[in-house]
N, C-alpha and C positions, 0 to 999 in steps of 0.2 A: 490532593490530587485527586481528582472529579475525573470518572470513565463512563465517558456517554457514549452507549451502546445502541446502533443500527439494525438490525435483522430490516433485510432491503426485501422485500416481497417482489420486485420488478426484477429480481434478478437470473439471467439467462446463463444455462452452464453446457450446453451442446457447441463443441465447437470442431471444424471440420473441411470439407472443400468446400462451404458456401459463404467463405469469405466474414467469419466472426472473429469482430474485433474486441479483443480486451478493455476495458474500459477504467483509467486507474483514477485515484484519488489526486485532486488537483492540490500540487506543494504551495501554492500560493499562500492556502490555508495556516501552513506555518508563521506563528509567530503572530496570527491577524488576532485581533480582536470581535468581539460580537457586529461591531456595526462595520467591520468590515472584510469579512467573511459572507461572501456571495456567493462564488459558485463550486459546489462540491469537486464536482468533475471535470478532469482533462481537458479531453473532447467533447463538445459543444454537439456537435452530432454523430451519433450513434444511432441512432434509427433502430430497429429491431436485430440489428446486429451484432449490437452490442452484449459484452458479458461482462456483466456487475458479478462486486464481490456478495457472496451470499452476506456475509457480514465486516460491518464499518463499526469501528470502536475509533476513539479519540483522547489523549490524554490535554487535559487546560490545567494553566497556574491559574486562577484566579479567573479571566476571563480570554485568556490568553493559549490559544492552542498549539502546545509543543512538539506531539507527537500522535501521526493515525497507526492505524496498523488493519489491511485488508485483506478479507481472508475469504480465496476463491473455493469451492469446491473442488475435489478431488480428482472429478473429472476433468478436471480445463489443465491440460498439457503443460507443465514447466517452461519447456521453450517458446509455448503462445505469450507466456506474462513476461519472458525473459525478452524476445523480442518486442514486443510493447513495450517495456523500460528502455531496452538500447534503439529505439526511435527516436526518444527524445534525450536519453541521460549517455548513450550508450559510448562517447567521449570520456566519460567520467566513472568507467569501470575501473573495477581491482580486479586488477591479473591475479588470481589467487591459482592454487592445483586443483586440479579437476575433482579431487576427492575429499576436496572440504564440502559441506552438505548446505551451502548455503554459496548468495550470489551479494557480491557488494557494489555499490557506485556511491562516489563520494563529489558531491554536487560542488564546489565552490563558490564557485560566483555567487549562490542562492543559501549559501551554509546549507545545506542538509545534508542526509545522507538516507540511499535505499538500503534494506537488506530484504533478499528474497530465497527461504526457506521452505521447504517442505515438515509439516506436521510427523514426528513419529510418535510410534505408541507407548513414550513416557510424556511427551505432550498429551494422549490421550488420557492416560493414569491420570495427569493432572491438571483434564480438565480445560487444557488449554484451546483442544481444536480436536479434530478426529484425526486420527493418522491420515498422511495422505492430502489434507489441506494445505492450500499452498498459500502461504503467511508471506506479505509485503507490506514494508516497515519501513515508513516515513520518520523521520525522529529531526528537528532543528538541532544543530551545534550547541553543546551547551544542554541541550535536554532541559527539565523542568527549568535552567538557568537561564533558558535561552528567552523567560518571556521578564524577567529583572527590566527593571528602568522604565516600562510601557506604562 
């Protein structure tokens, strides 16, 4: 498995009353080949109000991307990220008890799922992410095997 880590120097972390927009990765990147991968961000026009991930990593099988993880700074409210995902994929949200530490969306027509969670102190100890960091994971149905036959 090839994991490419991209630190995003242009990230913005402040969100408030000034209409900042959460910038999400483009799920069309899932199952794309190098020649097909053209637009990294879902939004084309985010301007100075865009709140970018502080880190973005991809999982690939050969030349095919099957998973993406966007890490947003701990100062970004999880409600803002949830609202941004719901704006595009709300009808595919999976209702789970409020006590679960994550939120899920299963986008059947496009064959991928989204998981939103907040990194814990255990994640920090395992050097996955600082505690409080928001993690948005996109994965093609079938994970690594989603790229077979391409």
